[in-house]
PDB file of N, CA, C and O in Angstrom, chain B, residues numbered from 101:
ATOM      1  N   MET B 101     120.118 193.065  99.056  1.00  0.00           N
ATOM      2  CA  MET B 101     119.625 192.335 100.202  1.00  0.00           C
ATOM      3  C   MET B 101     120.547 192.589 101.385  1.00  0.00           C
ATOM      4  O   MET B 101     121.768 192.516 101.248  1.00  0.00           O
ATOM      5  N   THR B 102     119.979 192.880 102.529  1.00  0.00           N
ATOM      6  CA  THR B 102     120.743 193.117 103.737  1.00  0.00           C
ATOM      7  C   THR B 102     121.265 191.795 104.286  1.00  0.00           C
ATOM      8  O   THR B 102     120.524 190.817 104.388  1.00  0.00           O
ATOM      9  N   ALA B 103     122.538 191.776 104.635  1.00  0.00           N
ATOM     10  CA  ALA B 103     123.138 190.564 105.193  1.00  0.00           C
ATOM     11  C   ALA B 103     122.579 190.311 106.590  1.00  0.00           C
ATOM     12  O   ALA B 103     122.374 191.242 107.369  1.00  0.00           O
ATOM     13  N   LEU B 104     122.338 189.047 106.893  1.00  0.00           N
ATOM     14  CA  LEU B 104     121.838 188.673 108.209  1.00  0.00           C
ATOM     15  C   LEU B 104     123.002 188.545 109.183  1.00  0.00           C
ATOM     16  O   LEU B 104     124.126 188.226 108.795  1.00  0.00           O
ATOM     17  N   THR B 105     122.714 188.796 110.441  1.00  0.00           N
ATOM     18  CA  THR B 105     123.734 188.631 111.469  1.00  0.00           C
ATOM     19  C   THR B 105     123.921 187.142 111.757  1.00  0.00           C
ATOM     20  O   THR B 105     123.100 186.315 111.361  1.00  0.00           O
ATOM     21  N   MET B 106     124.994 186.819 112.441  1.00  0.00           N
ATOM     22  CA  MET B 106     125.247 185.426 112.825  1.00  0.00           C
ATOM     23  C   MET B 106     124.122 184.904 113.721  1.00  0.00           C
ATOM     24  O   MET B 106     123.746 183.734 113.637  1.00  0.00           O
ATOM     25  N   LYS B 107     123.596 185.765 114.565  1.00  0.00           N
ATOM     26  CA  LYS B 107     122.501 185.362 115.454  1.00  0.00           C
ATOM     27  C   LYS B 107     121.248 185.036 114.645  1.00  0.00           C
ATOM     28  O   LYS B 107     120.560 184.055 114.931  1.00  0.00           O
ATOM     29  N   GLU B 108     120.952 185.851 113.644  1.00  0.00           N
ATOM     30  CA  GLU B 108     119.787 185.595 112.791  1.00  0.00           C
ATOM     31  C   GLU B 108     119.958 184.304 112.004  1.00  0.00           C
ATOM     32  O   GLU B 108     119.008 183.536 111.851  1.00  0.00           O
ATOM     33  N   LEU B 109     121.163 184.063 111.504  1.00  0.00           N
ATOM     34  CA  LEU B 109     121.429 182.818 110.780  1.00  0.00           C
ATOM     35  C   LEU B 109     121.287 181.614 111.715  1.00  0.00           C
ATOM     36  O   LEU B 109     120.790 180.564 111.309  1.00  0.00           O
ATOM     37  N   ALA B 110     121.721 181.770 112.958  1.00  0.00           N
ATOM     38  CA  ALA B 110     121.581 180.694 113.940  1.00  0.00           C
ATOM     39  C   ALA B 110     120.109 180.407 114.205  1.00  0.00           C
ATOM     40  O   ALA B 110     119.724 179.249 114.363  1.00  0.00           O
ATOM     41  N   PHE B 111     119.287 181.443 114.254  1.00  0.00           N
ATOM     42  CA  PHE B 111     117.844 181.251 114.442  1.00  0.00           C
ATOM     43  C   PHE B 111     117.250 180.457 113.282  1.00  0.00           C
ATOM     44  O   PHE B 111     116.408 179.585 113.493  1.00  0.00           O
ATOM     45  N   ILE B 112     117.684 180.754 112.063  1.00  0.00           N
ATOM     46  CA  ILE B 112     117.187 180.031 110.894  1.00  0.00           C
ATOM     47  C   ILE B 112     117.610 178.558 110.970  1.00  0.00           C
ATOM     48  O   ILE B 112     116.810 177.660 110.706  1.00  0.00           O
ATOM     49  N   GLU B 113     118.865 178.324 111.330  1.00  0.00           N
ATOM     50  CA  GLU B 113     119.339 176.940 111.492  1.00  0.00           C
ATOM     51  C   GLU B 113     118.524 176.200 112.553  1.00  0.00           C
ATOM     52  O   GLU B 113     118.153 175.041 112.366  1.00  0.00           O
ATOM     53  N   ASP B 114     118.251 176.880 113.667  1.00  0.00           N
ATOM     54  CA  ASP B 114     117.450 176.273 114.740  1.00  0.00           C
ATOM     55  C   ASP B 114     116.049 175.931 114.252  1.00  0.00           C
ATOM     56  O   ASP B 114     115.505 174.881 114.595  1.00  0.00           O
ATOM     57  N   GLU B 115     115.472 176.809 113.459  1.00  0.00           N
ATOM     58  CA  GLU B 115     114.123 176.556 112.933  1.00  0.00           C
ATOM     59  C   GLU B 115     114.129 175.373 111.970  1.00  0.00           C
ATOM     60  O   GLU B 115     113.204 174.560 111.978  1.00  0.00           O
ATOM     61  N   ILE B 116     115.157 175.274 111.149  1.00  0.00           N
ATOM     62  CA  ILE B 116     115.270 174.128 110.242  1.00  0.00           C
ATOM     63  C   ILE B 116     115.342 172.839 111.044  1.00  0.00           C
ATOM     64  O   ILE B 116     114.654 171.872 110.717  1.00  0.00           O
ATOM     65  N   ARG B 117     116.164 172.807 112.093  1.00  0.00           N
ATOM     66  CA  ARG B 117     116.270 171.608 112.931  1.00  0.00           C
ATOM     67  C   ARG B 117     114.940 171.288 113.611  1.00  0.00           C
ATOM     68  O   ARG B 117     114.555 170.122 113.700  1.00  0.00           O
ATOM     69  N   ALA B 118     114.246 172.305 114.084  1.00  0.00           N
ATOM     70  CA  ALA B 118     112.947 172.081 114.739  1.00  0.00           C
ATOM     71  C   ALA B 118     111.934 171.502 113.747  1.00  0.00           C
ATOM     72  O   ALA B 118     111.175 170.596 114.090  1.00  0.00           O
ATOM     73  N   GLU B 119     111.924 172.025 112.527  1.00  0.00           N
ATOM     74  CA  GLU B 119     111.012 171.500 111.503  1.00  0.00           C
ATOM     75  C   GLU B 119     111.363 170.055 111.154  1.00  0.00           C
ATOM     76  O   GLU B 119     110.473 169.233 110.936  1.00  0.00           O
ATOM     77  N   GLU B 120     112.672 169.743 111.099  1.00  0.00           N
ATOM     78  CA  GLU B 120     113.083 168.365 110.817  1.00  0.00           C
ATOM     79  C   GLU B 120     112.592 167.408 111.903  1.00  0.00           C
ATOM     80  O   GLU B 120     112.067 166.337 111.601  1.00  0.00           O
ATOM     81  N   ILE B 121     112.762 167.792 113.148  1.00  0.00           N
ATOM     82  CA  ILE B 121     112.316 166.960 114.269  1.00  0.00           C
ATOM     83  C   ILE B 121     110.804 166.784 114.233  1.00  0.00           C
ATOM     84  O   ILE B 121     110.297 165.684 114.453  1.00  0.00           O
ATOM     85  N   THR B 122     110.091 167.858 113.959  1.00  0.00           N
ATOM     86  CA  THR B 122     108.630 167.795 113.892  1.00  0.00           C
ATOM     87  C   THR B 122     108.180 166.858 112.778  1.00  0.00           C
ATOM     88  O   THR B 122     107.305 166.018 112.989  1.00  0.00           O
ATOM     89  N   ALA B 123     108.770 166.996 111.599  1.00  0.00           N
ATOM     90  CA  ALA B 123     108.398 166.140 110.464  1.00  0.00           C
ATOM     91  C   ALA B 123     108.683 164.672 110.775  1.00  0.00           C
ATOM     92  O   ALA B 123     107.854 163.809 110.486  1.00  0.00           O
ATOM     93  N   LYS B 124     109.835 164.381 111.357  1.00  0.00           N
ATOM     94  CA  LYS B 124     110.184 163.003 111.691  1.00  0.00           C
ATOM     95  C   LYS B 124     109.231 162.436 112.740  1.00  0.00           C
ATOM     96  O   LYS B 124     108.817 161.280 112.649  1.00  0.00           O
ATOM     97  N   THR B 125     108.890 163.244 113.722  1.00  0.00           N
ATOM     98  CA  THR B 125     107.976 162.791 114.774  1.00  0.00           C
ATOM     99  C   THR B 125     106.599 162.489 114.208  1.00  0.00           C
ATOM    100  O   THR B 125     106.000 161.465 114.537  1.00  0.00           O
ATOM    101  N   ILE B 126     106.096 163.374 113.357  1.00  0.00           N
ATOM    102  CA  ILE B 126     104.774 163.162 112.764  1.00  0.00           C
ATOM    103  C   ILE B 126     104.795 161.929 111.856  1.00  0.00           C
ATOM    104  O   ILE B 126     103.847 161.144 111.853  1.00  0.00           O
ATOM    105  N   ASN B 127     105.871 161.759 111.087  1.00  0.00           N
ATOM    106  CA  ASN B 127     105.981 160.558 110.251  1.00  0.00           C
ATOM    107  C   ASN B 127     106.022 159.293 111.100  1.00  0.00           C
ATOM    108  O   ASN B 127     105.423 158.282 110.734  1.00  0.00           O
ATOM    109  N   TRP B 128     106.716 159.342 112.219  1.00  0.00           N
ATOM    110  CA  TRP B 128     106.773 158.190 113.122  1.00  0.00           C
ATOM    111  C   TRP B 128     105.371 157.873 113.643  1.00  0.00           C
ATOM    112  O   TRP B 128     104.964 156.711 113.679  1.00  0.00           O
ATOM    113  N   CYS B 129     104.641 158.903 114.042  1.00  0.00           N
ATOM    114  CA  CYS B 129     103.265 158.705 114.516  1.00  0.00           C
ATOM    115  C   CYS B 129     102.396 158.095 113.418  1.00  0.00           C
ATOM    116  O   CYS B 129     101.608 157.184 113.674  1.00  0.00           O
ATOM    117  N   ALA B 130     102.544 158.599 112.205  1.00  0.00           N
ATOM    118  CA  ALA B 130     101.759 158.077 111.078  1.00  0.00           C
ATOM    119  C   ALA B 130     102.071 156.604 110.837  1.00  0.00           C
ATOM    120  O   ALA B 130     101.174 155.818 110.531  1.00  0.00           O
ATOM    121  N   SER B 131     103.325 156.234 110.972  1.00  0.00           N
ATOM    122  CA  SER B 131     103.711 154.842 110.716  1.00  0.00           C
ATOM    123  C   SER B 131     103.144 153.880 111.759  1.00  0.00           C
ATOM    124  O   SER B 131     103.061 152.676 111.513  1.00  0.00           O
ATOM    125  N   HIS B 132     102.758 154.402 112.913  1.00  0.00           N
ATOM    126  CA  HIS B 132     102.194 153.570 113.975  1.00  0.00           C
ATOM    127  C   HIS B 132     100.676 153.700 114.080  1.00  0.00           C
ATOM    128  O   HIS B 132     100.060 153.206 115.024  1.00  0.00           O
ATOM    129  N   CYS B 133     100.095 154.362 113.109  1.00  0.00           N
ATOM    130  CA  CYS B 133      98.666 154.632 113.149  1.00  0.00           C
ATOM    131  C   CYS B 133      97.903 153.599 112.311  1.00  0.00           C
ATOM    132  O   CYS B 133      98.228 153.377 111.145  1.00  0.00           O
ATOM    133  N   ASP B 134      96.893 152.976 112.911  1.00  0.00           N
ATOM    134  CA  ASP B 134      96.078 151.992 112.197  1.00  0.00           C
ATOM    135  C   ASP B 134      94.928 152.632 111.417  1.00  0.00           C
ATOM    136  O   ASP B 134      94.452 152.067 110.432  1.00  0.00           O
ATOM    137  N   ASP B 135      94.487 153.801 111.854  1.00  0.00           N
ATOM    138  CA  ASP B 135      93.394 154.509 111.198  1.00  0.00           C
ATOM    139  C   ASP B 135      93.931 155.145 109.916  1.00  0.00           C
ATOM    140  O   ASP B 135      94.764 156.050 109.972  1.00  0.00           O
ATOM    141  N   LEU B 136      93.457 154.676 108.770  1.00  0.00           N
ATOM    142  CA  LEU B 136      93.987 155.139 107.488  1.00  0.00           C
ATOM    143  C   LEU B 136      93.755 156.633 107.251  1.00  0.00           C
ATOM    144  O   LEU B 136      94.617 157.318 106.700  1.00  0.00           O
ATOM    145  N   GLU B 137      92.607 157.130 107.663  1.00  0.00           N
ATOM    146  CA  GLU B 137      92.316 158.558 107.480  1.00  0.00           C
ATOM    147  C   GLU B 137      93.251 159.414 108.331  1.00  0.00           C
ATOM    148  O   GLU B 137      93.777 160.426 107.866  1.00  0.00           O
ATOM    149  N   LEU B 138      93.450 159.001 109.576  1.00  0.00           N
ATOM    150  CA  LEU B 138      94.359 159.733 110.457  1.00  0.00           C
ATOM    151  C   LEU B 138      95.796 159.630 109.948  1.00  0.00           C
ATOM    152  O   LEU B 138      96.544 160.607 109.994  1.00  0.00           O
ATOM    153  N   ARG B 139      96.179 158.454 109.464  1.00  0.00           N
ATOM    154  CA  ARG B 139      97.525 158.271 108.921  1.00  0.00           C
ATOM    155  C   ARG B 139      97.756 159.221 107.750  1.00  0.00           C
ATOM    156  O   ARG B 139      98.810 159.849 107.654  1.00  0.00           O
ATOM    157  N   LYS B 140      96.765 159.325 106.856  1.00  0.00           N
ATOM    158  CA  LYS B 140      96.885 160.221 105.699  1.00  0.00           C
ATOM    159  C   LYS B 140      97.027 161.673 106.154  1.00  0.00           C
ATOM    160  O   LYS B 140      97.839 162.423 105.612  1.00  0.00           O
ATOM    161  N   THR B 141      96.241 162.060 107.141  1.00  0.00           N
ATOM    162  CA  THR B 141      96.317 163.430 107.664  1.00  0.00           C
ATOM    163  C   THR B 141      97.700 163.703 108.251  1.00  0.00           C
ATOM    164  O   THR B 141      98.287 164.758 108.007  1.00  0.00           O
ATOM    165  N   LEU B 142      98.213 162.754 109.021  1.00  0.00           N
ATOM    166  CA  LEU B 142      99.540 162.926 109.618  1.00  0.00           C
ATOM    167  C   LEU B 142     100.625 163.004 108.541  1.00  0.00           C
ATOM    168  O   LEU B 142     101.545 163.815 108.642  1.00  0.00           O
ATOM    169  N   GLU B 143     100.517 162.175 107.529  1.00  0.00           N
ATOM    170  CA  GLU B 143     101.490 162.207 106.441  1.00  0.00           C
ATOM    171  C   GLU B 143     101.456 163.541 105.703  1.00  0.00           C
ATOM    172  O   GLU B 143     102.497 164.059 105.297  1.00  0.00           O
ATOM    173  N   GLU B 144     100.264 164.092 105.532  1.00  0.00           N
ATOM    174  CA  GLU B 144     100.141 165.409 104.886  1.00  0.00           C
ATOM    175  C   GLU B 144     100.752 166.501 105.759  1.00  0.00           C
ATOM    176  O   GLU B 144     101.393 167.424 105.256  1.00  0.00           O
ATOM    177  N   MET B 145     100.549 166.388 107.063  1.00  0.00           N
ATOM    178  CA  MET B 145     101.153 167.359 107.988  1.00  0.00           C
ATOM    179  C   MET B 145     102.681 167.281 107.918  1.00  0.00           C
ATOM    180  O   MET B 145     103.360 168.307 107.872  1.00  0.00           O
ATOM    181  N   ALA B 146     103.209 166.068 107.912  1.00  0.00           N
ATOM    182  CA  ALA B 146     104.656 165.882 107.834  1.00  0.00           C
ATOM    183  C   ALA B 146     105.197 166.464 106.532  1.00  0.00           C
ATOM    184  O   ALA B 146     106.268 167.071 106.511  1.00  0.00           O
ATOM    185  N   GLU B 147     104.450 166.274 105.451  1.00  0.00           N
ATOM    186  CA  GLU B 147     104.874 166.812 104.161  1.00  0.00           C
ATOM    187  C   GLU B 147     104.950 168.337 104.198  1.00  0.00           C
ATOM    188  O   GLU B 147     105.860 168.928 103.616  1.00  0.00           O
ATOM    189  N   GLN B 148     104.008 168.970 104.873  1.00  0.00           N
ATOM    190  CA  GLN B 148     104.037 170.427 104.984  1.00  0.00           C
ATOM    191  C   GLN B 148     105.288 170.890 105.739  1.00  0.00           C
ATOM    192  O   GLN B 148     105.884 171.909 105.391  1.00  0.00           O
ATOM    193  N   HIS B 149     105.674 170.154 106.754  1.00  0.00           N
ATOM    194  CA  HIS B 149     106.894 170.501 107.482  1.00  0.00           C
ATOM    195  C   HIS B 149     108.127 170.276 106.608  1.00  0.00           C
ATOM    196  O   HIS B 149     109.087 171.044 106.681  1.00  0.00           O
ATOM    197  N   GLN B 150     108.107 169.233 105.786  1.00  0.00           N
ATOM    198  CA  GLN B 150     109.215 168.990 104.856  1.00  0.00           C
ATOM    199  C   GLN B 150     109.338 170.142 103.846  1.00  0.00           C
ATOM    200  O   GLN B 150     110.443 170.559 103.501  1.00  0.00           O
ATOM    201  N   LEU B 151     108.212 170.636 103.389  1.00  0.00           N
ATOM    202  CA  LEU B 151     108.228 171.775 102.463  1.00  0.00           C
ATOM    203  C   LEU B 151     108.787 173.025 103.145  1.00  0.00           C
ATOM    204  O   LEU B 151     109.516 173.806 102.532  1.00  0.00           O
ATOM    205  N   LYS B 152     108.439 173.201 104.407  1.00  0.00           N
ATOM    206  CA  LYS B 152     108.966 174.343 105.171  1.00  0.00           C
ATOM    207  C   LYS B 152     110.479 174.226 105.324  1.00  0.00           C
ATOM    208  O   LYS B 152     111.194 175.225 105.246  1.00  0.00           O
ATOM    209  N   ILE B 153     110.966 172.998 105.544  1.00  0.00           N
ATOM    210  CA  ILE B 153     112.409 172.766 105.638  1.00  0.00           C
ATOM    211  C   ILE B 153     113.080 173.179 104.332  1.00  0.00           C
ATOM    212  O   ILE B 153     114.113 173.849 104.341  1.00  0.00           O
ATOM    213  N   ALA B 154     112.494 172.779 103.219  1.00  0.00           N
ATOM    214  CA  ALA B 154     113.061 173.123 101.911  1.00  0.00           C
ATOM    215  C   ALA B 154     113.090 174.636 101.708  1.00  0.00           C
ATOM    216  O   ALA B 154     114.078 175.184 101.220  1.00  0.00           O
ATOM    217  N   GLU B 155     112.013 175.298 102.082  1.00  0.00           N
ATOM    218  CA  GLU B 155     111.960 176.762 101.933  1.00  0.00           C
ATOM    219  C   GLU B 155     113.019 177.443 102.790  1.00  0.00           C
ATOM    220  O   GLU B 155     113.744 178.318 102.317  1.00  0.00           O
ATOM    221  N   LEU B 156     113.102 177.037 104.053  1.00  0.00           N
ATOM    222  CA  LEU B 156     114.078 177.643 104.949  1.00  0.00           C
ATOM    223  C   LEU B 156     115.503 177.349 104.503  1.00  0.00           C
ATOM    224  O   LEU B 156     116.364 178.228 104.548  1.00  0.00           O
ATOM    225  N   SER B 157     115.752 176.129 104.077  1.00  0.00           N
ATOM    226  CA  SER B 157     117.094 175.758 103.622  1.00  0.00           C
ATOM    227  C   SER B 157     117.485 176.555 102.386  1.00  0.00           C
ATOM    228  O   SER B 157     118.618 177.019 102.267  1.00  0.00           O
ATOM    229  N   GLN B 158     116.541 176.708 101.472  1.00  0.00           N
ATOM    230  CA  GLN B 158     116.809 177.477 100.262  1.00  0.00           C
ATOM    231  C   GLN B 158     117.143 178.923 100.615  1.00  0.00           C
ATOM    232  O   GLN B 158     118.088 179.495 100.072  1.00  0.00           O
ATOM    233  N   TYR B 159     116.373 179.511 101.519  1.00  0.00           N
ATOM    234  CA  TYR B 159     116.630 180.890 101.939  1.00  0.00           C
ATOM    235  C   TYR B 159     117.980 180.988 102.637  1.00  0.00           C
ATOM    236  O   TYR B 159     118.766 181.900 102.382  1.00  0.00           O
ATOM    237  N   PHE B 160     118.234 180.017 103.533  1.00  0.00           N
ATOM    238  CA  PHE B 160     119.481 180.001 104.284  1.00  0.00           C
ATOM    239  C   PHE B 160     120.667 179.888 103.330  1.00  0.00           C
ATOM    240  O   PHE B 160     121.642 180.625 103.485  1.00  0.00           O
ATOM    241  N   ASN B 161     120.613 179.000 102.363  1.00  0.00           N
ATOM    242  CA  ASN B 161     121.716 178.817 101.422  1.00  0.00           C
ATOM    243  C   ASN B 161     121.912 180.060 100.559  1.00  0.00           C
ATOM    244  O   ASN B 161     123.047 180.430 100.258  1.00  0.00           O
ATOM    245  N   ARG B 162     120.832 180.698 100.163  1.00  0.00           N
ATOM    246  CA  ARG B 162     120.922 181.926  99.369  1.00  0.00           C
ATOM    247  C   ARG B 162     121.599 183.021 100.192  1.00  0.00           C
ATOM    248  O   ARG B 162     122.440 183.758  99.676  1.00  0.00           O
ATOM    249  N   THR B 163     121.235 183.126 101.465  1.00  0.00           N
ATOM    250  CA  THR B 163     121.777 184.153 102.339  1.00  0.00           C
ATOM    251  C   THR B 163     123.261 183.911 102.606  1.00  0.00           C
ATOM    252  O   THR B 163     124.043 184.861 102.631  1.00  0.00           O
ATOM    253  N   ARG B 164     123.654 182.670 102.803  1.00  0.00           N
ATOM    254  CA  ARG B 164     125.051 182.345 103.078  1.00  0.00           C
ATOM    255  C   ARG B 164     125.935 182.697 101.887  1.00  0.00           C
ATOM    256  O   ARG B 164     127.089 183.085 102.067  1.00  0.00           O
ATOM    257  N   ASN B 165     125.407 182.565 100.681  1.00  0.00           N
ATOM    258  CA  ASN B 165     126.189 182.870  99.493  1.00  0.00           C
ATOM    259  C   ASN B 165     126.407 184.370  99.327  1.00  0.00           C
ATOM    260  O   ASN B 165     127.362 184.789  98.672  1.00  0.00           O
ATOM    261  N   ILE B 166     125.545 185.166  99.903  1.00  0.00           N
ATOM    262  CA  ILE B 166     125.655 186.622  99.774  1.00  0.00           C
ATOM    263  C   ILE B 166     126.745 187.159 100.675  1.00  0.00           C
ATOM    264  O   ILE B 166     127.461 188.088 100.302  1.00  0.00           O
ATOM    265  N   GLN B 167     126.878 186.580 101.864  1.00  0.00           N
ATOM    266  CA  GLN B 167     127.838 187.120 102.830  1.00  0.00           C
ATOM    267  C   GLN B 167     129.267 186.865 102.452  1.00  0.00           C
ATOM    268  O   GLN B 167     130.178 187.265 103.177  1.00  0.00           O
TER     269      GLN B 167
END
């Protein structure tokens, strides 16, 4: 596996932070939503962002161990 540059690793970190903010924002919106169907949809969207965070973090941690 080719080692990533510091700039590439910084981009991955930035994406993880962006996904975290997005997931938290969507969860906040869901918690203030009275429409149960919309709340469920928002919670599912937030979950997808949480899964993306896990994927990116796993990749990031694997890459850091290689360098």
